[in-house]
Structure formats: structure tokens, C-alpha cells
Rosetta silent file (secondary structure, phi, psi, omega in degrees, C-alpha in Angstrom):
SEQUENCE: MRFRLRAVPLVVALSATLLTGAAAAPLATAQTAGPAPVEPGAVRADEVPPAIESPAPLGANDWRCKPTTRHPRPVILLHGFSAPSAGHWSAFAPYLKTQGYCVFTITYGAIRLPVVDLVGGFQPMEYSAQQLAMFVDKVRAATGVSQVDLVGHSEGGIMPRYYLKNLGGAAKVHNFVAWAPPNHGTSLSGLYTLAKQIPGFDEVLLPTVCKVCTQLVTDSPFIKELNSPTETVPGVHYTVVTSKNDVFVTPIETSYLSGPNVDNISVQDVNPKATPGHITMAFSPTVYEITTKALSRD
SCORE:     score description
SCORE:     0.000 S_00000001
   1 L     0.000  -43.718  176.806   83.667   65.583   83.016 S_00000001
   2 H   -59.207  -43.655  175.682   84.007   67.566   79.787 S_00000001
   3 H   -59.430  -45.052  171.626   84.785   70.615   81.684 S_00000001
   4 H   -55.877  -43.474 -173.091   87.553   68.921   83.523 S_00000001
   5 H   -73.671  -27.039  171.834   89.242   67.387   80.671 S_00000001
   6 H   -70.040  -26.046  171.386   89.377   70.821   79.068 S_00000001
   7 H   -68.483  -25.450  174.163   91.012   72.234   82.055 S_00000001
   8 H   -48.290  -64.119  176.073   93.904   70.079   81.577 S_00000001
   9 H   -57.169  -34.262 -179.264   95.550   71.759   78.577 S_00000001
  10 H   -62.952  -49.279  177.147   94.569   75.022   80.029 S_00000001
  11 H   -62.597  -42.002 -174.182   96.375   74.527   83.304 S_00000001
  12 H   -67.185  -38.701 -176.251   99.353   72.878   81.547 S_00000001
  13 H   -69.954  -36.559 -179.804   99.603   75.845   79.155 S_00000001
  14 H   -68.017  -43.545 -178.683   99.528   78.383   82.184 S_00000001
  15 H   -59.005  -27.677  179.316  102.188   76.324   83.877 S_00000001
  16 H   -76.613  -18.245  169.568  104.360   76.798   80.871 S_00000001
  17 H  -118.583   16.420  172.774  104.100   80.581   81.356 S_00000001
  18 L   -62.064  126.503  174.616  103.885   80.566   85.071 S_00000001
  19 L    52.488   59.502 -179.009  106.229   83.137   86.782 S_00000001
  20 L  -134.501  151.955  171.109  107.907   84.049   83.498 S_00000001
  21 L  -112.883    7.248 -170.922  109.233   86.906   81.654 S_00000001
  22 H   -64.034  -40.966 -169.943  110.052   84.789   78.558 S_00000001
  23 H   -63.875  -13.923 -178.802  106.880   85.837   76.583 S_00000001
  24 H   -81.175  -13.528 -172.350  107.950   89.372   76.569 S_00000001
  25 L  -151.078  154.358 -179.883  111.120   88.813   74.471 S_00000001
  26 L   -61.321  146.384  172.499  112.391   86.224   71.907 S_00000001
  27 L   -72.417  146.917  172.702  114.000   83.042   73.260 S_00000001
  28 L  -108.192  165.418  173.140  117.756   82.778   72.822 S_00000001
  29 L  -101.729  169.863 -178.531  119.888   79.780   72.116 S_00000001
  30 L  -155.975  175.041 -170.608  122.865   78.565   73.987 S_00000001
  31 L   -95.262  -26.139 -173.557  125.577   75.894   73.740 S_00000001
  32 L  -131.428  161.021  168.171  124.978   73.766   76.917 S_00000001
  33 L  -144.531  162.408 -176.218  122.203   72.941   79.272 S_00000001
  34 L   -67.006  161.511  177.270  121.919   71.249   82.737 S_00000001
  35 L   -71.092  174.587  174.718  121.370   67.497   83.148 S_00000001
  36 L   -46.880  150.546 -177.206  118.031   65.814   84.002 S_00000001
  37 L   -61.090  155.760  172.642  116.168   67.307   86.992 S_00000001
  38 L  -123.335  171.309 -170.831  116.981   65.770   90.444 S_00000001
  39 L   -79.778  145.871  175.736  114.627   65.426   93.337 S_00000001
  40 L   -63.145  142.229 -178.152  114.320   68.407   95.601 S_00000001
  41 L    85.157   -8.042  179.002  116.270   68.184   98.856 S_00000001
  42 L  -124.490   46.641 -173.789  118.876   65.827   97.306 S_00000001
  43 L  -108.227  115.442 -178.612  120.985   68.366   95.520 S_00000001
  44 L  -106.306  148.671 -178.708  124.719   68.259   96.161 S_00000001
  45 H   -64.652  -27.055 -176.208  127.015   70.969   94.834 S_00000001
  46 H   -90.103    4.575  170.254  129.160   68.566   92.949 S_00000001
  47 H   -96.739  -11.883 -174.348  126.126   67.303   91.026 S_00000001
  48 L  -102.543  122.874  174.676  125.200   70.660   89.638 S_00000001
  49 L   -71.031  157.961  173.432  126.954   72.138   86.615 S_00000001
  50 L   -64.470  153.361 -171.052  127.595   75.875   86.359 S_00000001
  51 L   -78.820  164.831 -175.621  124.533   77.820   85.008 S_00000001
  52 E   -79.299  133.140  179.175  124.579   78.971   81.380 S_00000001
  53 L  -107.255  -16.987 -172.064  126.119   82.564   80.864 S_00000001
  54 L  -127.717  137.582    2.463  125.902   82.863   77.025 S_00000001
  55 L   -80.418  155.072  177.755  124.229   84.353   75.283 S_00000001
  56 L  -112.728  163.509  169.305  123.704   87.329   77.590 S_00000001
  57 L   -68.565  160.003 -178.578  121.655   90.462   77.153 S_00000001
  58 L   -54.690  133.841  173.909  123.340   93.663   75.879 S_00000001
  59 L   100.749  -19.524 -161.737  125.451   95.246   78.825 S_00000001
  60 L  -103.146  151.322  176.189  125.741   91.965   80.889 S_00000001
  61 L    57.203   41.504  163.731  128.715   89.701   81.665 S_00000001
  62 L   -84.845   93.127 -168.848  131.390   92.072   81.011 S_00000001
  63 L   -73.072   -0.523  164.840  134.096   90.370   83.056 S_00000001
  64 L   -91.964   -3.480 -175.007  136.451   93.474   82.833 S_00000001
  65 L   -68.923  143.816  176.976  133.937   95.674   84.515 S_00000001
  66 L  -127.452  135.016  170.347  135.003   97.021   87.999 S_00000001
  67 L   -58.268  163.021 -174.812  132.652   98.640   90.444 S_00000001
  68 L  -126.365  174.851  177.575  132.937  102.211   91.111 S_00000001
  69 L   -60.171  -36.271 -175.172  132.459  104.372   94.291 S_00000001
  70 L   -78.968  -22.515  178.511  128.970  105.348   93.061 S_00000001
  71 L  -139.840   90.480 -169.576  127.947  101.708   92.377 S_00000001
  72 L   -86.587   -4.562 -179.155  130.344   99.572   94.537 S_00000001
  73 L  -128.838  133.372  175.516  128.537   96.224   94.080 S_00000001
  74 L   -62.657  161.366  173.845  127.851   94.312   90.774 S_00000001
  75 E  -118.159  125.311  172.922  124.363   93.408   90.093 S_00000001
  76 E   -97.235  135.435 -178.222  123.060   89.887   89.217 S_00000001
  77 E  -109.035  129.986  178.021  119.791   89.541   87.318 S_00000001
  78 E  -117.368  117.347 -179.475  117.746   86.349   87.813 S_00000001
  79 L   -66.264  169.685  175.486  115.054   85.605   85.281 S_00000001
  80 L   -86.699 -175.825  176.939  111.568   84.143   85.702 S_00000001
  81 L   -61.845  131.963  174.278  110.276   80.631   84.864 S_00000001
  82 L    79.880   -2.638 -174.769  110.837   79.457   81.283 S_00000001
  83 L  -100.862  148.436  168.022  112.931   82.402   80.274 S_00000001
  84 L   -88.117  150.586  176.899  116.558   82.703   79.112 S_00000001
  85 H   -54.442  -37.345 -179.765  118.403   85.573   80.556 S_00000001
  86 H   -59.790  -38.042  177.196  119.030   87.163   77.181 S_00000001
  87 H   -75.342  -48.334 -172.772  115.377   87.662   76.467 S_00000001
  88 H   -56.682  -46.332 -172.967  114.209   88.498   79.910 S_00000001
  89 L  -102.856   23.903  177.484  116.750   91.201   80.622 S_00000001
  90 L   -56.575  -20.887 -178.123  116.932   92.556   77.203 S_00000001
  91 L  -112.873  -38.184 -166.526  115.915   95.936   78.318 S_00000001
  92 H   -82.381  -30.482  176.978  116.891   96.334   82.032 S_00000001
  93 H   -56.490  -61.073  172.483  120.397   94.906   81.578 S_00000001
  94 H   -59.132  -31.265  176.573  121.466   97.778   79.225 S_00000001
  95 H   -59.552  -47.776  175.858  119.588  100.277   81.237 S_00000001
  96 H   -62.000  -32.130  175.948  121.679   99.344   84.274 S_00000001
  97 H   -64.619  -49.161  179.361  124.836   99.400   82.270 S_00000001
  98 H   -58.808  -26.835  178.492  124.216  102.897   81.014 S_00000001
  99 L   -80.646   -3.682  174.988  123.762  103.855   84.749 S_00000001
 100 L    96.028    4.992 -179.841  127.295  102.749   85.477 S_00000001
 101 L   -82.768  147.794  164.373  126.574   99.350   87.120 S_00000001
 102 L   -80.557  119.156 -165.242  128.554   96.216   86.514 S_00000001
 103 E  -118.077  129.662  177.963  125.784   93.783   85.283 S_00000001
 104 E  -132.048  156.780  173.761  125.871   89.966   85.354 S_00000001
 105 E  -162.231  158.384  177.062  123.297   87.248   84.594 S_00000001
 106 E  -133.054  159.030  166.653  122.623   83.542   84.090 S_00000001
 107 E  -106.159  107.683 -172.708  120.163   81.176   82.668 S_00000001
 108 L   -98.742  159.536  171.439  119.684   78.970   85.718 S_00000001
 109 L    58.301   36.367 -170.727  117.847   75.614   86.057 S_00000001
 110 L   -85.235  148.573  171.960  118.024   75.220   82.175 S_00000001
 111 E  -136.749  174.492  172.717  116.642   72.534   80.051 S_00000001
 112 E  -115.037  141.449 -177.194  116.057   72.236   76.188 S_00000001
 113 E  -130.821  152.097  172.793  112.693   71.919   74.748 S_00000001
 114 L   -60.725  137.009  177.287  111.686   71.477   70.938 S_00000001
 115 L    83.364  -66.777 -178.894  111.351   74.553   68.868 S_00000001
 116 L   -70.955  -19.088 -174.012  112.055   76.996   71.608 S_00000001
 117 E    63.974 -104.198 -166.025  115.373   75.395   72.574 S_00000001
 118 E   -87.959  118.319  167.266  116.797   76.868   75.744 S_00000001
 119 E  -121.918  153.262  179.447  114.436   77.599   78.693 S_00000001
 120 L  -109.821  163.745  168.996  115.342   78.392   82.335 S_00000001
 121 L    88.493    5.154 -177.254  113.927   77.792   85.774 S_00000001
 122 L   -91.437  -13.790  170.072  112.744   74.380   85.230 S_00000001
 123 L   -70.260  160.520  179.897  115.007   72.511   87.690 S_00000001
 124 L   -63.739  158.747 -176.610  114.044   72.323   91.356 S_00000001
 125 H   -67.857  -27.153  174.571  115.058   75.488   93.189 S_00000001
 126 H   -58.528  -40.296 -179.417  117.686   73.736   95.381 S_00000001
 127 H   -61.929  -47.691 -177.001  119.389   72.979   92.011 S_00000001
 128 H   -73.477  -33.589  170.731  119.220   76.557   90.704 S_00000001
 129 H   -58.233  -31.218  172.568  120.297   77.850   94.016 S_00000001
 130 H   -75.686  -32.100  178.178  123.546   75.969   93.809 S_00000001
 131 H   -66.235  -47.620 -178.993  124.076   77.409   90.279 S_00000001
 132 H   -63.084  -42.771  179.689  123.546   80.956   91.778 S_00000001
 133 H   -53.079  -40.347 -177.681  125.940   80.223   94.620 S_00000001
 134 H   -76.346  -32.798  177.874  128.680   79.312   92.215 S_00000001
 135 H   -65.803  -42.766  174.817  127.971   82.328   89.991 S_00000001
 136 H   -53.196  -45.849  176.214  128.054   84.789   92.877 S_00000001
 137 H   -60.600  -39.345 -176.892  131.418   83.482   93.788 S_00000001
 138 H   -77.066  -21.446  176.925  132.657   83.915   90.420 S_00000001
 139 H   -79.921  -35.704  176.547  131.457   87.383   90.019 S_00000001
 140 H   -59.054  -50.162  178.845  132.861   88.434   93.432 S_00000001
 141 H   -54.498  -45.217 -176.147  136.180   86.923   92.441 S_00000001
 142 H   -71.669  -39.482 -179.501  136.315   88.735   89.092 S_00000001
 143 H   -91.100   -1.532  172.726  135.244   92.113   90.422 S_00000001
 144 L    76.479   22.234 -172.007  137.090   92.073   93.644 S_00000001
 145 L  -110.027  160.607  174.912  134.118   92.761   95.903 S_00000001
 146 L   -91.186  -27.861 -174.528  132.877   91.094   98.976 S_00000001
 147 L  -140.444  154.636 -178.437  129.174   91.429   98.339 S_00000001
 148 E  -120.748  169.712  166.296  126.896   91.657   95.322 S_00000001
 149 E  -115.053  152.266  177.840  123.205   92.865   94.773 S_00000001
 150 E  -116.288  134.885  173.251  120.578   90.671   93.377 S_00000001
 151 E  -127.660  121.670 -178.963  117.453   91.569   91.210 S_00000001
 152 E  -130.557  145.885 -177.441  115.110   88.660   90.445 S_00000001
 153 E  -112.938  122.670  170.239  111.827   88.493   88.643 S_00000001
 154 L    57.756 -128.581 -179.807  109.084   86.069   89.614 S_00000001
 155 H   -45.918  -33.831 -179.447  110.799   82.714   90.242 S_00000001
 156 H   -69.064  -11.182  176.641  113.992   84.621   90.083 S_00000001
 157 H   -98.853   -1.657  170.979  112.633   86.580   93.020 S_00000001
 158 H  -118.441  -31.046 -174.510  112.154   83.579   95.386 S_00000001
 159 H   -60.354  -41.158 -179.041  114.850   81.067   94.365 S_00000001
 160 H   -61.472  -18.805  175.102  117.565   83.344   95.725 S_00000001
 161 H   -67.051  -33.561  169.320  116.003   83.139   99.122 S_00000001
 162 H   -59.527  -39.134  178.369  116.923   79.556   99.369 S_00000001
 163 H   -58.484  -62.657 -177.972  120.598   80.640   98.510 S_00000001
 164 H   -50.134  -41.128 -168.308  120.476   83.283  101.201 S_00000001
 165 H   -94.236  -37.019 -164.593  118.968   80.989  103.960 S_00000001
 166 H  -110.294  -20.652 -163.724  120.577   77.616  103.175 S_00000001
 167 L  -121.636   13.218  174.971  123.732   78.059  101.062 S_00000001
 168 L    82.390   16.546 -171.294  125.585   80.886  102.910 S_00000001
 169 H   -81.369  -11.335 -171.876  124.532   83.584  100.605 S_00000001
 170 H   -65.501  -27.706 -179.663  123.451   86.084  103.334 S_00000001
 171 H   -73.498  -24.924 -173.882  127.115   87.080  103.834 S_00000001
 172 L  -111.405   11.937 -179.924  127.664   87.773  100.185 S_00000001
 173 E  -130.263  131.186 -179.703  124.533   89.800   99.212 S_00000001
 174 E   -95.974  -65.111 -174.971  123.723   93.412  100.402 S_00000001
 175 E  -114.528  144.054  172.999  120.449   94.247   98.546 S_00000001
 176 E  -130.791  107.887 -179.985  117.914   91.822   97.124 S_00000001
 177 E  -102.441  122.502 -177.684  115.243   93.367   94.850 S_00000001
 178 E  -118.713  126.753 -175.052  112.327   91.015   93.911 S_00000001
 179 E  -101.620  127.242  171.022  109.663   91.830   91.345 S_00000001
 180 L    50.403   40.826 -177.923  106.499   89.853   91.814 S_00000001
 181 L   -83.507  142.677  178.603  107.882   86.837   93.555 S_00000001
 182 L   -77.571   67.948 -174.419  105.664   84.054   94.818 S_00000001
 183 L   -66.157  -16.006 -179.406  106.909   84.280   98.277 S_00000001
 184 L  -128.877   22.279 -173.126  103.907   82.491   99.801 S_00000001
 185 L    69.357  170.227 -172.977  103.099   80.559   96.666 S_00000001
 186 E  -135.802  146.395  175.833  100.540   81.327   94.001 S_00000001
 187 L  -102.351    6.202  178.162   97.090   79.868   93.004 S_00000001
 188 L    53.926   48.256 -173.628   97.373   81.389   89.489 S_00000001
 189 L    53.285   42.445  170.456   94.232   83.441   90.009 S_00000001
 190 L    86.026   -3.076 -178.567   92.505   80.425   91.430 S_00000001
 191 H   -71.844  -24.727 -173.332   93.308   78.102   88.446 S_00000001
 192 H   -75.991  -42.501 -179.720   95.716   75.941   90.533 S_00000001
 193 H   -61.026  -40.525 -174.418   92.689   75.282   93.082 S_00000001
 194 H   -71.304  -40.445 -174.079   90.502   74.375   90.224 S_00000001
 195 H   -67.014  -22.158  174.530   93.142   72.086   88.639 S_00000001
 196 L   -66.524  -14.148 -176.161   93.531   70.124   91.851 S_00000001
 197 L   -92.881    5.761  170.277   90.109   68.638   91.372 S_00000001
 198 L   -89.276  126.332 -174.713   91.481   66.839   88.258 S_00000001
 199 L   -64.305  121.096  179.108   92.605   63.397   89.352 S_00000001
 200 L    93.705    1.792 -176.640   96.363   62.894   89.592 S_00000001
 201 H   -66.784  -54.349  179.542   97.092   66.569   88.885 S_00000001
 202 H   -66.783  -31.310 -172.345   99.176   67.247   91.880 S_00000001
 203 H   -91.980  -30.619 -173.104  100.633   63.807   92.147 S_00000001
 204 H  -129.151  -49.012 -172.894  101.421   62.985   88.432 S_00000001
 205 H   -65.491  -59.628 -172.825  100.628   65.723   85.836 S_00000001
 206 H   -61.616  -44.660  177.499  102.169   68.744   87.299 S_00000001
 207 H   -60.236  -33.321 -179.738  105.408   67.026   88.529 S_00000001
 208 H   -68.910  -44.433 -173.619  105.789   65.466   85.048 S_00000001
 209 H   -84.781  -31.048 -170.714  105.385   68.722   83.139 S_00000001
 210 L  -162.787   98.569  177.778  107.182   70.993   85.531 S_00000001
 211 L   -61.517  -40.842 -178.008  108.797   69.845   88.874 S_00000001
 212 L   -58.944  -38.317 -179.631  109.713   73.255   89.896 S_00000001
 213 H   -54.096  -38.545 -178.008  106.024   74.318   89.561 S_00000001
 214 H   -61.054  -21.332 -179.723  105.081   71.950   92.420 S_00000001
 215 H   -84.298  -25.294 -165.244  107.413   74.139   94.672 S_00000001
 216 H  -101.295   -1.145 -179.415  105.829   77.341   93.703 S_00000001
 217 E   -90.780  162.503 -169.393  102.098   76.712   94.473 S_00000001
 218 L   -62.009  136.060  173.090  100.360   77.910   97.609 S_00000001
 219 L    66.627   22.450  177.957  101.183   75.818  100.760 S_00000001
 220 L   -64.058  153.882  170.049  103.940   73.586   98.948 S_00000001
 221 H   -64.209  -24.161 -178.345  106.439   72.076  101.489 S_00000001
 222 H   -69.454  -42.114  177.524  109.182   74.093   99.855 S_00000001
 223 H   -59.020  -42.906 -176.368  107.170   77.326  100.545 S_00000001
 224 H   -70.579  -39.086  175.128  106.543   76.334  104.098 S_00000001
 225 H   -61.756  -45.861 -168.849  110.192   75.445  104.767 S_00000001
 226 H   -70.167  -22.932  178.426  111.491   78.525  103.156 S_00000001
 227 L   -98.546    6.135  179.261  109.197   80.827  105.489 S_00000001
 228 L  -114.252  135.748   -9.676  110.090   79.020  108.688 S_00000001
 229 L   -80.884  -13.116  179.429  110.916   80.203  111.247 S_00000001
 230 L  -132.475  169.329 -171.364  111.342   83.687  109.716 S_00000001
 231 L  -100.134  -13.139  178.650  110.873   84.917  106.132 S_00000001
 232 L  -130.298  164.098  169.040  114.251   86.945  105.920 S_00000001
 233 L  -110.734  146.147  175.781  117.784   86.579  106.985 S_00000001
 234 L   -55.972  145.024  167.263  119.788   89.074  108.870 S_00000001
 235 L   101.208  -29.578 -176.940  122.263   91.336  106.929 S_00000001
 236 L  -103.493  130.579  171.905  120.200   91.511  103.486 S_00000001
 237 E   -95.076  122.799 -176.279  117.926   94.281  102.743 S_00000001
 238 E  -107.123  141.957  174.078  114.887   93.087  100.750 S_00000001
 239 E  -125.463  120.876  176.626  112.702   95.129   98.418 S_00000001
 240 E  -103.445  117.965 -168.609  109.639   93.501   97.108 S_00000001
 241 E  -113.932  130.710  175.582  107.944   95.235   94.021 S_00000001
 242 E  -129.692  169.641  178.861  104.354   94.172   92.937 S_00000001
 243 L  -136.446  138.313  177.826  101.719   95.374   90.416 S_00000001
 244 L   -73.961   -9.707  175.042   98.027   95.294   90.946 S_00000001
 245 L   -87.148    6.346 -179.365   97.662   94.123   87.230 S_00000001
 246 L   -74.832  136.621  174.311   99.515   90.942   88.108 S_00000001
 247 L  -125.871   19.452 -177.588   97.289   87.935   87.389 S_00000001
 248 L  -110.348  -51.536  169.190   99.938   85.245   87.702 S_00000001
 249 L   -95.031  101.655 -169.337  101.126   85.641   91.246 S_00000001
 250 L  -133.385  152.590  -17.243   97.935   86.224   93.093 S_00000001
 251 L   -66.155  160.143 -171.458   96.886   87.781   95.268 S_00000001
 252 H   -60.465  -24.034  175.134   99.704   90.215   95.014 S_00000001
 253 H   -64.330  -10.602  178.570   99.997   90.334   98.775 S_00000001
 254 H   -74.568  -19.536  168.454  101.507   86.859   98.570 S_00000001
 255 L   -66.793  -23.437 -170.552  104.604   88.416   97.364 S_00000001
 256 L   -71.720  138.087 -177.878  105.097   90.517  100.377 S_00000001
 257 L  -104.640  151.525  176.457  107.643   89.564  102.996 S_00000001
 258 L  -105.212  128.330  178.382  107.615   90.031  106.773 S_00000001
 259 L   172.146  161.708  177.133  110.797   91.123  108.445 S_00000001
 260 L   -72.258  -12.467 -173.665  112.577   94.157  109.946 S_00000001
 261 L  -121.747   41.924 -176.698  114.663   94.587  106.774 S_00000001
 262 E  -129.444  139.465  164.608  111.965   94.606  104.186 S_00000001
 263 E  -111.516  118.687  172.843  110.310   97.184  101.886 S_00000001
 264 E  -103.533  119.658 -169.322  107.117   96.026  100.236 S_00000001
 265 E  -133.528  135.955  171.108  106.052   98.417   97.432 S_00000001
 266 E   -97.251  133.861  171.370  103.284   98.467   94.907 S_00000001
 267 H   -48.051  -46.762 -171.352  104.035  100.062   91.543 S_00000001
 268 H   -68.602  -23.685  175.763  100.797  101.829   91.700 S_00000001
 269 H   -71.190  -20.020  169.514  101.515  103.408   95.043 S_00000001
 270 H   -85.413  -38.931 -178.361  104.447  105.006   93.330 S_00000001
 271 L  -144.219   90.592 -176.670  102.956  105.786   90.138 S_00000001
 272 L   -46.740  -30.060 -172.242   99.174  105.384   89.871 S_00000001
 273 L   -85.341   -5.881  174.173   99.277  105.506   86.130 S_00000001
 274 L   -62.067  135.071 -179.909  101.704  102.538   85.810 S_00000001
 275 L  -131.269   33.720  179.200  100.064   99.548   84.368 S_00000001
 276 L   -67.612  141.172  173.316  102.537   96.669   84.172 S_00000001
 277 L   -86.894 -163.192 -179.926  101.320   93.157   84.319 S_00000001
 278 L   -61.469  -56.030 -174.264  103.399   90.242   85.715 S_00000001
 279 H   -64.516  -43.393 -170.702  105.408   89.814   82.589 S_00000001
 280 H   -85.217    5.348  164.617  105.815   93.404   81.556 S_00000001
 281 H   -58.554  -23.504  177.562  107.255   94.468   84.871 S_00000001
 282 H   -70.880   -6.274 -178.371  110.483   93.621   83.089 S_00000001
 283 H  -135.471   23.536 -179.442  109.997   96.687   80.893 S_00000001
 284 L   -97.129  126.012  176.996  108.433   99.282   83.258 S_00000001
 285 H   -54.940  -37.332 -172.525  110.149  102.527   83.874 S_00000001
 286 H   -75.568  -31.225  177.963  108.571  102.813   87.274 S_00000001
 287 H   -64.597  -34.353 -177.088  109.776   99.343   88.213 S_00000001
 288 H   -70.681  -38.952 -170.387  113.305  100.442   87.045 S_00000001
 289 H   -74.811  -36.362 -179.694  113.219  103.581   89.109 S_00000001
 290 H   -68.780  -41.321  175.676  112.071  101.831   92.305 S_00000001
 291 H   -60.289  -42.472  175.380  114.811   99.267   91.676 S_00000001
 292 H   -65.916  -36.062  175.841  117.713  101.678   91.134 S_00000001
 293 H   -66.916  -46.414  176.320  116.705  103.455   94.363 S_00000001
 294 H   -62.291  -47.846  177.782  116.834  100.171   96.246 S_00000001
 295 H   -62.583  -19.872  177.724  120.227   99.229   94.771 S_00000001
 296 L   -75.628  -13.677 -170.901  121.575  102.648   95.891 S_00000001
 297 L   -74.937  129.574  177.250  120.886  101.707   99.541 S_00000001
 298 L  -128.745    0.000    0.000  124.099  101.366  101.600 S_00000001
């Protein structure tokens, strides 16, 4: 019993960093946040407010930016669990901007917590996908393009799949690059399996602490529905990037997708000396190189 009780704060603490890039950069503040969470599967577009756009990382959300012949599509960046976009994309957004891309980002699924203030990705993924749908249309209208490219990290690498499959996003997205997404759920290196032995963990504790976390674990109803009958949609090219040093989305093969329009790539297969973990993929030059090559695909 003593062991089980000690496991509770451990798993809760890990849930607070599950699928996140937030720990790699300071949290930012913002002016507004979304309302209380709604039940998965019961999200209507008119119930969801726009995602938070400010503050944004350097180089992002320049609404005067126009795509060029070299980079004909704007890129929308989608953070991981518990991160605000300003911190998560503090390196990659300006990197893309210096390459000549129009870069945009949001903090989706946001709530406020004491001390850290704004955190993103806590709302159910259906809710966040509605916010993404609104933002994609706003970017398309501002830049005059028919399609955008998406780059998502962790939760931001799986949530857009709901948008592509169920909210008409397939016609509006050309490339989707996902860093370490839990496409088949994650066991958190076996800790989720261990935590399920705690009475009420699945039914009470995890949903209370983090509703979206119940969608991201192995064999969740959300994961099963998202991957059925196929894991991809026609017209979108998927690039999945993983790292063998990832201890959050495990095993790393759970990230990989099956489909005719998918490239599954391990960072170490490109550069054996690269050592990014789950969070530090957001700051890896090798990940950046793989991503920009994927974005150049026409």
C-alpha cells in the first residue's frame, strides 16, 4: 500500500509534463483563456472560443506576411501538452522566419493555473481541433492561400489528425510534420500501466487532473476512433519524426503511422550523434533539418 500511495504524486507529476515542450522554455502570460472543459464528443463550433494568439514567439503571427514562390504555404506551429506557444516555439519559430516562411501559432486548449498562469493543451482534443480549424481559416484568409502546412510536437502532433479527419481539414493542409506524437497512445515508459493499479486512477484521478490525458493513453477510445478505419486521410502528406531518447511517448514506434502518404523517420537514422529527448526535440538542429525538407515537399 505504501508503494501505491507514493505512486500517485509521481504519476500526477508526470501527467503535468506528459507530451510537453513547456519545460524547455519559460511559460508566458496571456490576456484570455478558454472556458471550463467540455465533454469529449460534445463539442460544437459555437461553444469554442478562438485560441490564444498572443503572446507569440519571435517571428510568428506577422499578419502582413505573404507566402513566396519558394515557400508558398504558411506554417502553423502547434505546441505540446501544458505549453504556451511562446515558450515552446521560442527557437523554431524565428528559425523558420529567417528561412523565409510565414509562421503562425496559437496556444490551444488553454486554461490558467496558479503560479504558471497560462498553459495549453488541457482541453479535450475535439475542443482544441475546433480552435485549430478557426485559426487555419484565419491564416488562409490573411495570406490568400488555399492550403497551409502544420508542424506539431507531441500532443500538437496528434490533435490535428482529428481536424484533418473530422473537421474538413484535409482539403486545407498540404504537409503535416509531427514530432513524437502519441499516435497510438503512450504508456509513459510503463508508468501508466503501473498507475492503473491504483483504485480510481482511470475513472477519477486522471480525468480530474487532466481530461485530455485520458485521450492520450494507450487504447483510449479516442485513439481507437482516430485510427479507424485508416490512420491517414488522402491528400495530406504526413512526416513523423521520433527520437530513440524519448521516454514520454513509448515505445517510439507508437508514433509511427501507416499509410501510403507517410514518412516515418528516426532522428538517429539521419544523424546518429543527435541526442534529443522528447522535450528537447523542439531545439534540435537535426529535427529542424528534417522538418524543413518535409515542408519543401510539393
